[in-house]
N, C-alpha and C positions, 0 to 999 in steps of 0.2 A: 504494500500500500504506500502510495506517495504522500508524504507529509505536506500539508498545505502551508505555504509560506505567507507571511504577513508583511506588508510594506510598512514603513515607519509611521506614516500618517494614521493607518489603521491601528497600529500598536499604541500610538498616542491616544486615540479615541477610546480604545478598550481599557486603558490603564489610568487615564487621567494625567499622564506625565506629558509635559511639553516636549516637542521634538528635540529642541536644543538640550534639554535635560537628558533625554535618551542618548543622544550623541555623546554627551559628557560622561555618562555612566559607562558607555562603551569604551571611551578613551581611557578612563581610569581603571577599567577592568572589573567593574561591579556587575556588568552583564557581559556575556561573551560577544566577541566581534560578530557582526551580522555577515551573512553571506552577501556577496555583491553580485548583482546582475546588471552589468553595465554601470550606470551611475546610481542605481537604486539599491538600497539596503533591504534585505529580506530577513525576517525573523521567524523563529519557530514558535509553535504554540507554548512550549515550555518557557520561552522568554516572556510571554504574557504573564504567566503565573509568577515568575521571578520578579518582574517589574512591578506587579501589583503588590507583592510582599515588600519590596523596597519602598514603593510610594507610601504604603500604609505605615511602615516603620518611620519614615521621614515625617509623616503627618503627626506621629506620636512624639516627635522630637529626638529620635535616635540620631546620633552622628553617623557619618558614613563609616567610620571605623567600627562603631557598634553594629551597624547594618552588616558589614562584612563578617564580623564575628558571628552574628545570628544566622546569616546565610550559610556559613561554614558548618555551624552546628546543625542546621536543618538538613544538610546533605549527608550528615553522618548517621550512625545508628542512634535513633531517637532515645533509646533507653538511657544512655549515658549523657545525652545532651541536655536533658531537661534541667538538671541542677546547674549546669553552666549557663544556660539561657536565663535561668532564674537569677543568677548572680549578675549577669549583664543588666537585666531589667531592674533588679534591686538597686544597683548603682545609679541607673538612670533616674529612678524615682527619688533617690537622695539628691541628685543634681537638680531635678525639677523642684523639689521642696525648698532647696536653697535659693533658687531663682524666685520662687513665690515669696519667700521671706524678704528677699531684697526688694521685690516689687511692693510688698506691704509697707516696708520702711519708706520707700519712695512716696507712696500714697500719703503716708502720715506727714512727711515733710511738706509735700505740696498742699495738703489740706490745711496745715498750720499756717503756711504762707498765705494761702487764700483767705483764711479767717482774719489774719492780721491786715489784710488789704481792704477791709470793710467797704469803703466807698470808691476806691480806686483813684482818689484825688490827692493822696499823700505825696509830698515831694520826694520821699524815699519809698521805693516800691519793695515791699517785703518779698515778693516773688523773685525779683531780680537780685535782691540781697541774698536770698537763700541759694540761688544758683551760683552767685559769685563766691559764696562761702564753701561751696562743695569742692 
């Protein structure tokens, strides 16, 4: 049976990834090099699954290094991979929580500056002062 090949535009539509992003992933080796038919890239159905996985992982904020690690784990025996995938995901959650804490501090600083700005007619702007102090 002949495998149906997919052009890059169709791959983009099926996965939600921009064409330039697909080309970039191919250049850095996150997805395999496409077969070339003249000037057209042709992808396999397996590439759709792989790219969907990558796209979803990136939506969840995983770095490309983390995505590579998860892809590698997914291609191995899954019995031993789950604990390592859990470790990657757990570290990512710690990183996300740290970013959330930073953003909450930022909100507090900005809310305090906004509150100090009452009518916006002060000769000294608390918002600009807060930004200069940072």
